[in-house]
C-alpha positions as CSV (number, residue, x, y, z in Angstrom):
1,M,-100.0,184.1,-159.8
2,V,-98.9,181.1,-157.8
3,T,-96.3,181.5,-155.1
4,L,-94.8,178.4,-153.6
5,G,-97.7,176.4,-154.9
6,V,-100.3,178.5,-153.1
7,P,-102.5,181.1,-155.0
8,Q,-102.0,184.6,-153.6
9,I,-105.2,186.5,-153.0
10,H,-104.0,189.3,-150.6
11,D,-100.9,191.4,-150.7
12,Y,-101.0,194.0,-147.9
13,N,-98.5,196.8,-148.4
14,P,-98.4,200.7,-148.1
15,G,-97.9,201.2,-151.9
16,I,-95.2,202.8,-153.9
17,A,-94.1,206.4,-153.0
18,A,-93.5,209.0,-155.7
19,S,-89.8,208.5,-155.1
20,G,-90.1,204.8,-156.2
21,L,-89.5,203.5,-152.6
22,F,-91.9,200.7,-152.0
23,W,-93.2,198.6,-149.1
24,T,-91.8,201.1,-146.7
25,I,-93.4,203.5,-144.3
26,R,-92.1,205.8,-141.5
27,V,-93.0,204.4,-138.1
28,P,-93.1,206.3,-134.9
29,D,-90.0,206.0,-132.7
30,N,-92.0,204.5,-129.9
31,A,-93.1,201.6,-132.1
32,V,-89.6,200.1,-131.7
33,R,-88.1,199.4,-128.3
34,V,-84.6,197.9,-127.7
35,N,-82.9,197.5,-124.4
36,G,-79.5,199.0,-123.8
37,Q,-77.7,195.6,-124.2
38,A,-79.6,194.8,-127.4
39,T,-80.8,191.5,-125.8
40,A,-84.5,192.3,-126.0
41,A,-86.7,194.2,-128.4
42,T,-90.3,194.8,-129.4
43,Y,-91.8,196.2,-132.6
44,G,-95.5,196.9,-132.8
45,L,-98.1,199.0,-134.6
46,D,-101.9,199.2,-134.4
47,N,-104.2,199.9,-137.3
48,V,-101.6,200.8,-139.9
49,S,-103.2,202.1,-143.1
50,L,-102.3,199.9,-146.1
51,F,-103.7,198.7,-149.4
52,D,-104.9,195.2,-150.2
53,Y,-103.8,194.0,-153.6
54,P,-104.8,190.7,-155.1
55,N,-101.1,189.8,-155.6
56,V,-97.6,191.3,-155.7
57,E,-97.6,191.8,-159.5
58,T,-100.7,194.0,-159.2
59,A,-99.2,196.0,-156.4
60,L,-95.9,196.6,-158.4
61,A,-97.8,197.5,-161.5
62,G,-99.3,200.5,-159.7
63,V,-102.9,199.3,-160.0
64,P,-104.9,200.9,-157.1
65,G,-105.5,198.6,-154.1
66,G,-108.4,198.6,-151.7
67,P,-108.1,200.1,-148.3
68,A,-106.9,197.9,-145.4
69,V,-105.4,198.1,-141.9
70,A,-102.9,195.8,-140.1
71,S,-101.7,195.5,-136.6
72,F,-98.8,193.5,-135.3
73,D,-96.5,192.8,-132.4
74,F,-93.0,191.2,-132.6
75,T,-90.7,190.4,-129.7
76,W,-87.1,189.1,-129.5
77,A,-85.3,187.9,-126.4
78,A,-81.7,186.8,-126.5
79,T,-81.0,183.2,-125.6
80,G,-77.5,182.5,-126.8
81,K,-73.9,183.7,-126.4
82,P,-72.7,186.7,-128.5
83,F,-71.3,186.0,-132.0
84,K,-69.7,188.4,-134.5
85,A,-70.5,188.7,-138.2
86,R,-68.6,191.0,-140.7
87,D,-68.7,191.4,-144.4
88,T,-66.4,194.0,-145.7
89,S,-67.7,193.8,-149.3
90,Q,-71.3,194.4,-148.1
91,K,-70.1,196.9,-145.5
92,F,-71.7,195.5,-142.3
93,A,-70.4,194.3,-139.0
94,G,-72.3,193.3,-135.9
95,I,-72.5,191.4,-132.6
96,Y,-75.6,189.3,-132.3
97,R,-77.2,186.6,-130.1
98,L,-79.6,183.8,-131.1
99,A,-83.0,184.7,-129.8
100,K,-86.5,183.5,-129.2
101,S,-89.0,185.5,-131.2
102,T,-92.8,185.8,-131.3
103,I,-95.3,187.4,-133.6
104,E,-98.9,188.2,-133.6
105,W,-100.4,189.8,-136.8
106,E,-103.8,190.7,-138.1
107,A,-105.2,192.6,-141.2
108,R,-108.6,193.7,-142.2
109,S,-109.9,194.9,-145.6
110,S,-113.3,195.0,-147.2
111,G,-115.0,191.6,-146.8
112,F,-111.8,189.9,-145.5
113,A,-109.9,189.6,-142.2
114,F,-107.0,187.5,-141.1
115,Q,-105.6,187.0,-137.6
116,S,-102.6,184.9,-136.7
117,D,-102.5,182.6,-133.7
118,P,-101.6,184.3,-130.4
119,A,-97.9,185.3,-130.0
120,R,-97.5,182.8,-127.2
121,T,-98.0,180.0,-129.7
122,S,-95.1,181.1,-131.9
123,T,-92.3,178.7,-132.7
124,T,-88.8,180.1,-133.4
125,I,-87.0,178.4,-136.2
126,Y,-84.1,181.0,-136.3
127,S,-83.9,184.4,-134.9
128,A,-81.1,186.7,-133.8
129,I,-80.9,190.1,-132.1
130,G,-77.9,192.5,-131.8
131,R,-76.1,195.6,-132.8
132,E,-75.0,196.3,-136.4
133,R,-73.0,198.9,-138.2
134,N,-73.7,199.3,-141.9
135,G,-73.7,201.7,-144.8
136,I,-72.2,205.1,-143.9
137,F,-71.8,203.9,-140.3
138,Y,-69.7,200.9,-141.2
139,S,-66.2,202.4,-141.0
């Protein structure tokens, strides 16, 4: 499998639940922190149990992956003025601000480890933070 011209050799994800839900896990409430004005947020987990698949096709086919763990920290800090977005056909509306964001990420599996550069070296191309209503909360 070649993705964007680069061969994929690791696909870290939590697997597929019996319900069919994939690439999703329940995280503790304290892993996500947002201030009251929705102008700053953090999201981080340490040593999350995942599987290491050789590529996304293998993961989606249900072939067992090897054990792996990942840790990460994301931050967002608002830098711009508020702007609104609404899409009635997709049922979402929100007030957002452009933001500076950082990420630091690492994963380990048998015989392989990856660690990103430190969060302080992150470069924001585009990031936004805000409050949104969607789904059953849209009306």
